[in-house]
FITI-237656 format. One line per 5 residues: their letters; for each residue x, y, z of C-alpha. Coordinates in steps of 0.02 Angstrom, whole numbers, always signed. Layout:
REM FITI-237656
A	X Y Z; ...
END
This chain:
REM FITI-237656
MDITI	+5693 +4783 +5208; +5696 +5012 +5138; +5661 +5081 +4951; +5715 +5268 +4925; +5574 +5405 +4902
KITDR	+5574 +5575 +4830; +5408 +5692 +4887; +5419 +5879 +4836; +5282 +5959 +4973; +5190 +6088 +4922
EGVIH	+5302 +6206 +4956; +5439 +6131 +4839; +5548 +6080 +4970; +5593 +5881 +4895; +5608 +5744 +5010
EVKAP	+5715 +5595 +4992; +5625 +5468 +5095; +5650 +5309 +5168; +5503 +5206 +5187; +5492 +5007 +5255
TDMNM	+5393 +4881 +5096; +5382 +4709 +5240; +5234 +4859 +5320; +5146 +4853 +5186; +5123 +5061 +5203
NIMEL	+5094 +5173 +5030; +5109 +5343 +4990; +5003 +5448 +5077; +5049 +5370 +5243; +5242 +5395 +5205
VRAYE	+5199 +5581 +5176; +5090 +5565 +5361; +5227 +5490 +5444; +5329 +5585 +5376; +5236 +5717 +5429
LAPEG	+5268 +5817 +5247; +5085 +5894 +5227; +5012 +6006 +5367; +4882 +5876 +5482; +4689 +5851 +5370
TIGIC	+4777 +5901 +5207; +4818 +5746 +5167; +4718 +5552 +5176; +4568 +5630 +5236; +4479 +5493 +5192
GGMAM	+4584 +5338 +5270; +4667 +5291 +5103; +4503 +5206 +5023; +4500 +5310 +4838; +4375 +5435 +4895
CASCQ	+4432 +5632 +4886; +4593 +5654 +4804; +4684 +5725 +4966; +4822 +5662 +4932; +4849 +5659 +4732
CYVLN	+5013 +5655 +4694; +5107 +5694 +4526; +5222 +5541 +4496; +5394 +5621 +4382; +5509 +5511 +4347
NVELP	+5479 +5283 +4265; +5458 +5207 +4375; +5324 +5084 +4333; +5143 +5076 +4468; +5010 +4981 +4463
EMGQD	+4853 +4995 +4341; +4751 +5132 +4443; +4592 +5057 +4471; +4427 +5100 +4435; +4407 +5168 +4609
EEAML	+4545 +5269 +4618; +4510 +5333 +4422; +4324 +5371 +4448; +4402 +5483 +4590; +4546 +5577 +4497
WEAFN	+4384 +5620 +4368; +4311 +5752 +4478; +4502 +5803 +4553; +4584 +5983 +4578; +4707 +6009 +4455
VKENS	+4743 +5849 +4384; +4854 +5780 +4282; +4916 +5655 +4129; +5008 +5601 +4270; +4926 +5607 +4445
RLGCQ	+4886 +5444 +4565; +4812 +5470 +4725; +4955 +5447 +4835; +4837 +5298 +4937; +4817 +5167 +4780
IHITP	+5014 +5164 +4770; +5079 +5029 +4892; +5271 +5045 +4938; +5379 +4897 +4853; +5541 +4842 +4823
DIDGL	+5473 +4864 +4599; +5423 +5054 +4674; +5597 +5086 +4750; +5661 +5270 +4650; +5511 +5348 +4652
EVELA	+5474 +5552 +4625; +5314 +5605 +4673; +5265 +5756 +4674; +5122 +5825 +4813; +4976 +5904 +4692
PES	+4906 +6073 +4769; +4783 +6066 +4924; +4619 +6094 +4811
END
């Protein structure tokens, strides 16, 4: 089953994309799949929560899983962090996040 996610890219363009819930993907991989960020500017660490290149801002009240220690530590030292910052690689695509709206953080 596919869900819909709205992603605002770094130029401010909003993309409404379909995301498969059965492929164990995350937001960072979704951004890469749709090429919404230039190659080499997102998911540099490969989704290990070791860089903040996939940082995004959550724009609506979709309930997300709690932040893990690695994600929290990474955001602690990242640039452009806001109250609603999350790492895209740590948000897995499940039916629960249907309708999620995120904005990609600026490149640090």
